[in-house]
C-alpha positions as CSV (number, residue, x, y, z in Angstrom):
1,M,42.4,-61.6,18.1
2,Q,40.5,-64.6,16.8
3,T,37.2,-62.6,17.0
4,S,38.7,-59.9,14.8
5,L,40.0,-62.4,12.3
6,D,36.5,-64.0,12.1
7,R,34.9,-60.7,11.5
8,L,37.4,-59.8,8.8
9,S,36.9,-63.2,7.1
10,R,33.1,-62.9,7.1
11,S,33.4,-59.4,5.6
12,R,35.1,-60.7,2.5
13,A,33.5,-62.5,-0.4
14,P,34.3,-66.1,-1.2
15,G,36.6,-65.0,-4.0
16,G,38.7,-62.9,-1.7
17,R,36.9,-59.7,-2.6
18,S,35.3,-57.4,-0.1
19,A,31.5,-57.7,0.3
20,P,29.6,-54.8,-1.1
21,A,28.5,-52.2,1.5
22,P,24.8,-51.7,2.1
23,S,23.3,-49.3,-0.4
24,A,23.0,-45.8,1.0
25,A,20.0,-43.5,0.2
26,K,20.5,-41.2,-2.6
27,P,21.7,-37.8,-1.3
28,G,19.2,-35.8,-3.4
29,A,16.1,-37.8,-2.3
30,G,15.6,-35.7,0.9
31,A,16.0,-32.4,-0.9
32,R,13.5,-33.4,-3.6
33,R,11.1,-34.5,-0.9
34,R,11.4,-31.2,0.9
35,R,10.9,-29.3,-2.4
36,L,7.8,-31.3,-3.2
37,T,6.4,-30.7,0.3
38,G,7.0,-26.9,-0.1
39,L,5.3,-26.9,-3.5
40,L,2.3,-28.7,-2.0
41,Y,2.0,-26.1,0.8
42,A,2.4,-23.3,-1.7
43,A,-0.1,-24.7,-4.2
44,P,-3.3,-23.3,-2.6
45,T,-1.8,-19.8,-2.4
46,A,-0.5,-20.0,-6.0
47,L,-3.9,-21.2,-7.2
48,V,-5.7,-18.2,-5.5
49,V,-3.1,-15.8,-7.0
50,A,-3.5,-17.3,-10.4
51,V,-7.3,-17.2,-10.3
52,L,-7.8,-13.8,-8.6
53,F,-4.8,-11.9,-9.9
54,V,-3.0,-13.4,-12.9
55,A,-6.1,-14.4,-14.9
56,P,-7.9,-11.0,-14.4
57,L,-4.7,-9.2,-15.3
58,V,-4.4,-11.1,-18.5
59,L,-8.1,-10.5,-19.3
60,V,-7.7,-6.8,-18.7
61,G,-4.6,-6.7,-21.0
62,W,-6.6,-8.4,-23.7
63,M,-9.6,-6.1,-23.2
64,S,-7.4,-3.1,-23.6
65,L,-6.6,-4.2,-27.1
66,N,-10.3,-4.5,-28.2
67,H,-13.3,-2.3,-28.6
68,W,-15.3,-4.0,-25.9
69,P,-18.9,-2.8,-25.4
70,L,-20.8,-4.0,-22.4
71,L,-23.5,-5.8,-24.4
72,A,-21.9,-6.5,-27.7
73,P,-19.1,-8.8,-28.9
74,P,-15.6,-7.3,-28.8
75,T,-13.6,-6.3,-31.9
76,L,-9.8,-5.9,-32.1
77,N,-8.8,-2.2,-32.4
78,A,-5.3,-2.1,-31.0
79,P,-3.8,0.4,-30.2
80,H,-6.8,2.8,-30.4
81,N,-7.7,2.6,-26.8
82,Y,-4.2,3.7,-25.7
83,A,-3.9,6.3,-28.4
84,S,-7.3,7.9,-27.5
85,V,-6.2,8.5,-23.9
86,A,-4.4,11.7,-24.9
87,D,-7.5,12.9,-26.7
88,N,-9.7,12.8,-23.5
89,P,-9.3,16.1,-21.6
90,L,-10.9,14.7,-18.5
91,I,-8.2,12.1,-18.2
92,G,-5.5,14.8,-18.2
93,Q,-7.4,16.8,-15.6
94,A,-7.9,13.7,-13.5
95,A,-4.3,12.7,-13.7
96,W,-3.1,16.1,-12.7
97,F,-5.5,16.2,-9.8
98,T,-4.5,12.7,-8.7
99,L,-0.9,13.7,-8.6
100,K,-1.6,16.8,-6.6
101,Y,-3.8,14.9,-4.2
102,T,-1.1,12.2,-3.8
103,L,1.5,14.8,-3.0
104,V,-0.6,16.7,-0.5
105,T,-2.0,13.6,1.2
106,T,1.4,11.9,1.5
107,V,3.0,14.9,3.1
108,V,0.2,15.6,5.5
109,L,-0.6,12.0,6.4
110,F,3.1,11.1,7.0
111,A,3.7,14.2,9.1
112,V,0.7,13.4,11.3
113,S,1.4,9.7,11.5
114,F,5.1,10.2,12.4
115,G,4.2,12.8,14.9
116,L,1.7,10.5,16.6
117,A,4.3,7.7,16.6
118,L,6.9,9.9,18.3
119,L,4.3,11.1,20.8
120,V,3.4,7.6,22.0
121,Q,6.8,6.0,21.5
122,H,7.8,5.8,25.2
123,R,5.6,4.3,27.8
124,R,4.1,6.9,30.1
125,P,0.8,7.0,32.1
126,G,-2.0,7.2,29.5
127,T,0.1,6.1,26.5
128,G,-1.9,3.0,26.0
129,L,-5.1,5.0,26.0
130,L,-3.7,7.4,23.4
131,R,-2.5,4.6,21.2
132,T,-5.9,3.0,21.2
133,A,-7.7,6.3,20.6
134,F,-5.4,7.1,17.6
135,F,-5.9,3.7,16.1
136,L,-9.6,3.5,16.5
137,P,-10.5,5.3,13.2
138,A,-8.7,2.5,11.3
139,A,-11.4,0.1,12.5
140,V,-14.1,2.2,10.6
141,G,-14.7,1.2,7.0
142,F,-13.6,3.7,4.5
143,A,-17.0,4.1,2.9
144,T,-18.5,4.6,6.4
145,A,-15.9,7.2,7.2
146,S,-16.7,9.0,4.0
147,L,-20.4,9.1,4.9
148,L,-19.5,10.3,8.4
149,F,-17.5,13.2,7.1
150,L,-20.3,13.9,4.6
151,G,-22.7,14.4,7.5
152,L,-20.2,16.4,9.7
153,L,-19.4,18.8,6.9
154,S,-22.9,19.2,5.6
155,N,-24.3,22.8,5.5
156,E,-27.7,21.6,6.7
157,I,-27.0,19.1,9.5
158,G,-23.3,19.2,10.0
159,P,-21.9,20.5,13.3
160,V,-18.6,21.8,11.9
161,N,-19.9,25.1,10.7
162,P,-21.9,26.0,13.9
163,M,-18.9,25.0,16.0
164,L,-16.4,27.2,14.0
165,H,-18.9,30.0,14.0
166,G,-19.3,29.7,17.8
167,L,-15.5,29.9,18.2
168,G,-15.4,33.0,16.0
169,L,-13.3,31.4,13.3
170,I,-15.8,32.0,10.5
171,T,-18.4,34.6,9.9
172,K,-20.6,32.6,7.5
173,P,-21.1,28.9,6.7
174,I,-18.6,27.3,4.4
175,D,-19.5,24.8,1.8
176,W,-16.7,22.4,2.5
177,I,-17.6,19.8,-0.1
178,T,-18.9,21.5,-3.2
179,G,-18.0,25.2,-2.5
180,S,-14.6,25.3,-4.2
181,P,-11.9,22.9,-5.4
182,N,-9.7,23.9,-2.5
183,T,-12.3,23.2,0.2
184,A,-13.2,19.9,-1.4
185,L,-9.6,18.8,-1.5
186,S,-9.0,19.9,2.1
187,S,-12.1,18.0,3.2
188,T,-10.9,14.9,1.5
189,V,-7.3,15.2,2.9
190,A,-8.8,15.6,6.4
191,L,-10.9,12.5,5.9
192,V,-8.0,10.4,4.7
193,T,-5.7,11.7,7.5
194,W,-8.3,10.9,10.2
195,R,-8.9,7.4,8.8
196,F,-5.3,6.3,8.1
197,A,-3.1,8.2,10.5
198,G,-3.5,5.7,13.4
199,F,-2.8,2.7,11.1
200,N,0.4,4.3,9.8
201,M,1.3,5.3,13.3
202,L,1.2,1.7,14.4
203,I,3.6,0.7,11.6
204,L,6.0,3.5,12.4
205,L,5.8,2.7,16.1
206,T,6.8,-0.9,15.4
207,G,9.9,0.4,13.5
208,L,10.7,2.8,16.4
209,H,10.6,0.0,18.9
210,A,13.0,-2.0,16.8
211,I,15.7,0.6,17.3
212,P,18.0,-0.4,20.2
213,V,17.6,1.8,23.3
214,E,21.3,1.8,23.9
215,L,21.9,4.0,20.9
216,Y,19.7,6.7,22.3
217,E,21.4,6.4,25.7
218,A,24.8,6.7,24.2
219,A,23.8,9.7,22.1
220,R,22.4,11.5,25.2
221,I,25.6,10.8,27.1
222,D,27.6,12.3,24.2
223,G,25.4,15.4,24.5
224,A,23.2,15.0,21.5
225,G,19.9,16.9,21.5
226,P,16.5,15.7,20.4
227,V,16.9,17.1,16.9
228,Q,20.3,15.5,16.4
229,I,19.0,12.1,17.7
230,L,16.1,12.3,15.3
231,R,18.4,13.1,12.3
232,R,21.3,10.8,13.1
233,I,19.6,7.8,14.7
234,T,15.8,7.7,14.3
235,L,15.4,8.6,10.7
236,P,18.3,6.5,9.3
237,L,17.4,3.4,11.2
238,L,13.7,3.9,10.4
239,R,14.3,4.2,6.7
240,P,12.9,0.7,5.7
241,T,9.7,1.3,7.7
242,I,9.3,4.8,6.2
243,A,9.7,3.4,2.7
244,L,7.0,0.8,3.4
245,V,4.6,3.5,4.7
246,L,5.3,5.8,1.8
247,I,4.7,3.1,-0.7
248,M,1.4,2.3,0.9
249,M,0.4,6.0,1.0
250,I,1.4,6.7,-2.6
251,T,-0.3,3.6,-3.9
252,G,-3.5,4.3,-2.0
253,S,-3.6,7.9,-3.1
254,L,-3.1,7.1,-6.7
255,L,-5.9,4.6,-6.5
256,A,-8.2,6.9,-4.6
257,F,-11.9,6.4,-5.4
258,D,-14.2,5.9,-2.3
259,Q,-13.6,9.3,-0.7
260,F,-14.3,11.2,-4.0
261,Y,-17.2,9.1,-5.1
262,I,-19.0,9.4,-1.8
263,L,-17.8,12.8,-0.4
264,T,-17.4,15.1,-3.4
265,K,-18.8,13.0,-6.4
266,G,-15.9,14.4,-8.4
267,G,-17.1,18.0,-8.0
268,P,-17.2,20.8,-8.2
269,D,-16.9,20.8,-12.0
270,N,-14.9,17.6,-12.0
271,S,-12.2,19.3,-10.0
272,T,-11.9,16.3,-7.7
273,T,-12.2,13.6,-10.2
274,S,-9.5,10.9,-9.8
275,V,-8.1,8.6,-12.4
276,V,-10.0,5.6,-10.9
277,M,-13.2,7.6,-11.1
278,V,-12.5,8.1,-14.8
279,I,-12.0,4.4,-15.2
280,V,-15.3,3.7,-13.5
281,R,-17.1,6.2,-15.8
282,E,-15.6,4.7,-18.9
283,A,-16.7,1.2,-17.9
284,F,-20.1,1.7,-16.3
285,V,-21.3,5.1,-17.6
286,R,-20.0,5.0,-21.2
287,F,-19.9,1.2,-21.2
288,D,-16.6,1.2,-23.0
289,L,-14.7,-1.6,-21.2
290,G,-11.8,-1.5,-23.6
291,S,-11.0,2.1,-22.9
292,A,-11.4,1.5,-19.1
293,A,-9.0,-1.5,-19.4
294,A,-6.4,0.5,-21.2
295,L,-6.5,3.2,-18.5
296,S,-6.2,0.4,-15.8
297,V,-3.1,-1.0,-17.5
298,L,-1.5,2.5,-17.7
299,A,-2.3,3.1,-14.0
300,L,-0.8,-0.2,-13.1
301,A,2.4,0.6,-15.1
302,V,2.7,4.0,-13.3
303,L,2.4,2.2,-9.9
304,I,5.0,-0.4,-10.8
305,V,7.5,2.3,-12.0
306,L,7.0,4.4,-8.8
307,N,7.3,1.4,-6.5
308,V,10.5,0.2,-8.3
309,L,12.0,3.7,-8.1
310,Q,11.3,3.9,-4.4
311,L,12.7,0.5,-3.7
312,S,15.8,1.1,-5.8
313,L,16.5,4.4,-4.0
314,L,16.1,2.7,-0.7
315,R,18.5,-0.1,-1.7
316,R,21.1,2.4,-2.9
317,R,21.1,4.3,0.4
318,D,21.3,1.0,2.3
319,D,24.4,0.0,0.2
320,R,26.1,3.3,1.1
């Protein structure tokens, strides 16, 4: 009892008042320290984004408002560069072809990629070898792949025409690259499908493996067939992965350049000229950087609108 009274007396001030408690750390100090640490970690990435993305984007926007020759000082001419887009018939032709190419490539590439993913979804003997074989073209550079197809489809040295002729599928050699717009488009779609099907297959395969196996087992016990399982389980649960793959396919198709520049060179008769090829011609053939910048800004706006629409549609379906 005496010890308790001594402690109580020592805890009081001489005037009978309680001694002040030791000062506690401010509750917001730790949070501020964590925020500062996070900002320091994010600073290098933010600097790279600002230098390599934000600054060039601002410069392109300013260039689009000026007449900007390659070897002369720029002069403000807004909004002439945007207004002159409608007066260039090649831009309309390129925009129509790019949309057609995007639609065909997206459908074909997604069908092949999804089919390959379903084929190697379950582990069987040889599945690992098939996955590796399907993914190998993704390791080839796109420019290299374009040159490879240029050699394969060549009338002079390419083995495709002799092979098809030996199988009796054609009676005379076909000019796959410059013979007609349809063959040029088909050759380009075949190149893109061969190059990217394995990569998209890997992304879809990751989404398929994230679906619980118990759902498939319960559906089979209830008597559901493969088509019903695909419609009721696989596709609904794979929707976020499909949305990601479609965004990548559509964005890549709208920005197509390498395959047309190397394989078809925009021919025949500019029938395979993409929007990006027109931008390159405006900048480095006609040396009109302002017009090229305006086309780049418009292409970026179209990409943003399409991506926002896709993401909003996905979000609405998830809310339902």
